[in-house]
VEXDREN-2710 file (C-alpha; in Angstrom, 1 decimal):
% VEXDREN-2710
k/r/px/py/pz
1/MET/64.9/0.4/-48.5
2/ILE/62.2/3.0/-47.9
3/SER/60.1/3.8/-51.0
4/GLN/58.8/7.2/-52.1
5/TRP/55.2/6.4/-51.2
6/GLU/56.3/5.5/-47.6
7/LEU/58.0/8.9/-47.3
8/LEU/54.8/10.5/-48.5
9/LEU/52.6/8.5/-46.2
10/TYR/54.9/8.9/-43.2
11/PRO/56.6/12.3/-43.3
12/GLU/58.1/11.6/-39.9
13/LEU/60.6/9.3/-41.6
14/ARG/62.4/12.4/-43.0
15/GLN/63.4/13.3/-39.4
16/ILE/65.2/9.9/-39.0
17/ASP/68.6/9.2/-40.4
18/LYS/68.4/7.1/-43.6
19/SER/70.3/4.2/-42.1
20/PHE/67.7/3.8/-39.3
21/ARG/64.5/4.4/-41.3
22/ALA/63.7/0.8/-42.0
23/ASP/64.2/-0.2/-38.4
24/ALA/62.2/2.7/-37.2
25/LEU/59.3/1.8/-39.6
26/ARG/59.5/-1.8/-38.5
27/GLN/59.3/-0.9/-34.8
28/ALA/56.4/1.6/-35.5
29/ARG/54.4/-1.1/-37.3
30/GLN/54.7/-3.4/-34.3
31/GLY/53.1/-0.9/-32.0
32/SER/49.7/-1.6/-30.5
33/PHE/46.5/0.2/-31.5
34/ASP/45.0/2.8/-29.2
35/ALA/41.3/3.1/-28.4
36/ILE/40.5/5.5/-31.2
37/GLU/42.2/3.2/-33.7
38/LEU/40.4/0.1/-32.5
39/VAL/37.0/1.8/-32.5
40/GLY/37.8/3.2/-36.0
41/LEU/38.7/-0.2/-37.3
42/ALA/35.5/-1.7/-35.9
43/VAL/33.4/1.0/-37.5
44/ALA/35.2/0.7/-40.8
45/LEU/34.6/-3.1/-40.7
46/LEU/30.9/-2.5/-40.0
47/VAL/30.6/0.0/-42.8
48/VAL/32.3/-2.3/-45.3
49/VAL/30.1/-5.2/-44.3
50/SER/27.0/-3.2/-44.6
51/LEU/28.0/-1.9/-48.0
52/THR/28.8/-5.4/-49.4
53/ARG/25.7/-7.2/-48.1
54/TYR/23.5/-8.9/-50.6
55/SER/20.7/-11.4/-50.5
56/ALA/21.4/-14.8/-52.0
57/LEU/17.8/-15.9/-52.1
58/GLY/17.1/-17.5/-55.4
59/PHE/20.8/-17.7/-56.4
60/GLY/22.2/-20.9/-57.7
61/MET/25.6/-22.2/-56.7
62/ALA/27.4/-20.5/-59.5
63/GLU/25.6/-17.2/-58.9
64/ARG/26.4/-17.4/-55.1
65/PHE/30.1/-18.0/-55.9
66/GLY/30.1/-15.1/-58.4
67/ALA/28.5/-12.8/-55.9
68/MET/31.0/-13.8/-53.2
69/VAL/34.0/-13.1/-55.5
70/ALA/32.5/-9.8/-56.6
71/ASN/31.9/-8.9/-52.9
72/PHE/35.6/-9.7/-52.1
73/ILE/36.8/-7.6/-55.0
74/VAL/34.7/-4.7/-53.8
75/ALA/35.5/-5.1/-50.1
76/ILE/39.3/-4.9/-50.4
77/PRO/39.4/-1.3/-51.7
78/LEU/36.6/-0.3/-49.3
79/LEU/38.7/-1.6/-46.4
80/LEU/41.7/0.3/-47.6
81/VAL/39.7/3.5/-47.8
82/PHE/37.9/3.1/-44.4
83/ALA/40.3/1.2/-42.3
84/GLY/43.6/2.2/-43.9
85/PRO/43.8/5.6/-42.2
86/PHE/43.8/4.0/-38.7
87/TYR/46.7/1.8/-39.6
88/VAL/48.6/4.8/-40.9
89/ARG/47.7/6.7/-37.7
90/ARG/49.2/3.9/-35.6
91/VAL/52.5/3.8/-37.6
92/ARG/52.8/7.6/-37.5
93/ARG/52.2/7.6/-33.8
94/GLY/54.9/4.9/-33.5
95/LEU/57.4/6.9/-35.6
96/ARG/56.8/10.0/-33.4
97/ALA/57.5/7.9/-30.3
98/TYR/60.7/6.5/-32.0
99/ILE/61.9/10.0/-32.8
100/LYS/61.1/11.3/-29.3
101/LYS/62.9/8.3/-27.6
102/HIS/66.0/8.7/-29.8
103/ALA/66.1/12.4/-29.4
104/ALA/66.0/12.0/-25.6
105/ALA/68.7/9.3/-25.7
106/ASN/70.9/11.7/-27.7
107/GLY/70.4/14.5/-25.3
108/ARG/68.3/16.6/-27.7
109/GLY/65.0/16.3/-25.9
END
């Protein structure tokens, strides 16, 4: 079942028959990343790492653990913001390829 947020995130799904949307989305998610997406993911990771760096000098074991947990909590939303668009781009590209392939197979392309 396709949720409302998936329809908002992937407007291409509206062009696909409801009975085939889940399969189309699964196939699109299995696609490989292109060069732009790979570079974007690498840059996003570098940005998040640089934003969450801290110095642990003078920290005790409990303080280090607390800083690590806080870093993890901060890093997850940052990764969603910086790397998420590249995952969405890959899926949208895969959905467009799915639509094109099935339109050609049905004689509409």
